C-alpha positions in Angstrom: 0.0 0.0 0.0 2.9 2.4 0.8 4.3 2.0 -2.7 1.0 3.2 -4.3 1.0 6.3 -2.1 4.6 7.0 -3.0 4.0 6.6 -6.7 0.9 8.9 -6.4 3.0 11.5 -4.5 5.6 11.4 -7.3 2.9 11.8 -10.0 1.4 14.8 -8.1 4.9 16.4 -7.8 5.6 15.9 -11.5 2.2 17.4 -12.5 2.7 20.4 -10.2 6.2 20.9 -11.6 5.0 20.8 -15.2 2.2 23.3 -14.4 4.6 25.7 -12.8 7.0 25.4 -15.7 4.3 26.4 -18.1 4.1 29.7 -16.4 7.8 30.6 -16.7 9.3 32.3 -19.8 13.0 32.9 -20.2 14.1 36.3 -21.5 16.6 35.8 -24.3 17.4 39.4 -25.3 18.0 42.8 -23.8 15.1 44.5 -25.6 13.2 45.1 -22.4 16.0 46.4 -20.2 16.0 47.8 -17.6 12.6 46.2 -16.7 14.2 42.7 -17.0 17.4 41.3 -18.5 18.6 38.5 -20.7 18.6 35.4 -18.5 15.7 36.5 -16.3 12.6 34.4 -16.0 9.2 36.1 -16.1 6.0 34.7 -14.7 3.2 34.6 -17.2 -0.5 34.0 -17.6 -1.6 32.0 -20.7 -4.4 32.5 -23.1 -4.7 28.7 -23.4 -3.3 26.2 -20.9 -4.8 22.8 -21.7 -8.1 24.5 -22.7 -8.1 26.9 -19.7 -8.1 30.6 -20.5 -6.1 32.4 -17.7 -6.6 35.7 -19.4 -8.5 37.0 -22.4 -6.1 38.4 -25.0 -8.8 40.9 -26.0 -8.4 42.5 -22.5 -4.8 43.5 -23.1 -4.2 47.2 -22.4 -1.5 49.7 -23.2 1.4 49.1 -20.8 0.9 45.3 -20.6 3.9 43.2 -21.4 2.9 40.3 -23.6 4.4 37.3 -25.3 3.3 37.0 -28.9 4.0 35.0 -32.0 5.8 37.5 -34.2 5.6 37.0 -37.9 9.0 38.7 -38.2 10.9 36.5 -35.6 11.2 32.7 -35.2 10.6 32.7 -31.4 7.9 34.3 -29.3 8.6 37.9 -28.4 8.2 39.5 -25.0 7.5 43.2 -25.4 5.2 46.0 -24.2 1.9 47.1 -25.8 2.3 50.8 -26.6 -0.8 51.5 -28.7 -4.2 49.9 -29.6 -6.3 50.7 -32.6 -9.3 49.3 -34.4 -9.4 48.9 -38.2 -12.5 47.6 -39.9 -13.7 46.0 -36.7 -10.4 44.3 -35.8 -8.3 45.4 -32.9 -4.6 45.7 -33.5 -1.8 46.1 -31.0 1.4 48.1 -31.5 4.2 46.5 -29.5 7.7 47.6 -28.6 10.7 46.5 -26.5 11.3 49.2 -23.8 15.0 49.2 -24.8 14.3 49.4 -28.6 14.2 52.7 -30.5 11.4 51.7 -32.8 8.2 49.6 -32.4 8.1 46.0 -33.7 7.7 45.9 -37.5 4.1 44.7 -37.6 1.0 45.4 -35.5 -0.6 42.2 -34.1 -4.1 40.9 -33.4 -5.1 39.3 -30.1 -5.0 35.9 -31.8 -1.1 36.2 -31.8 -0.9 37.1 -28.1 -0.3 33.9 -26.2 0.8 35.1 -22.7 0.8 38.2 -20.5 3.6 38.9 -18.0 2.1 38.9 -14.4 2.7 42.2 -12.6 2.2 43.4 -9.1 1.4 47.1 -9.4 3.5 48.0 -12.4 6.4 45.6 -11.6 6.6 42.3 -13.5 7.2 39.1 -11.5 10.8 38.1 -12.3 13.2 35.4 -11.2 16.6 37.0 -12.0 19.3 35.2 -14.0 18.1 31.6 -13.5 17.2 31.4 -17.2 20.8 31.4 -18.3 20.8 27.6 -17.8 18.1 27.3 -20.5 19.8 29.8 -22.8 23.1 27.8 -22.5 21.3 24.5 -23.2 19.5 25.8 -26.2 22.5 27.7 -27.5 20.7 31.0 -27.7 
């Protein structure tokens, strides 16, 4: 009987670990400095986590830091929404890295926004420098 409880405990720990890992995103560039830096990990909410919507991408506001699928870059981008406009009934978001001189090359729709960085007040939740392990393993 003890072995079944032990196995169940391991399964629960693994599931919790996987769920927590889904809410961590490694910063791979300096485009958002000094808010966060390359190698930091940001805590995120997801638009779709196994069918659960943790936040509605249509609720994104100017100032939010989002993770989106950029058509101009091969990996998801973590930048700040700087402007929102509506064109022919579709909402578009202008997004820019705080440390970049110009906005990202294309406006995006809410369908491309996959995550939002969790903030307390106006400070994003960050785990500093731990992401360097992932960056090294992926060769980024």
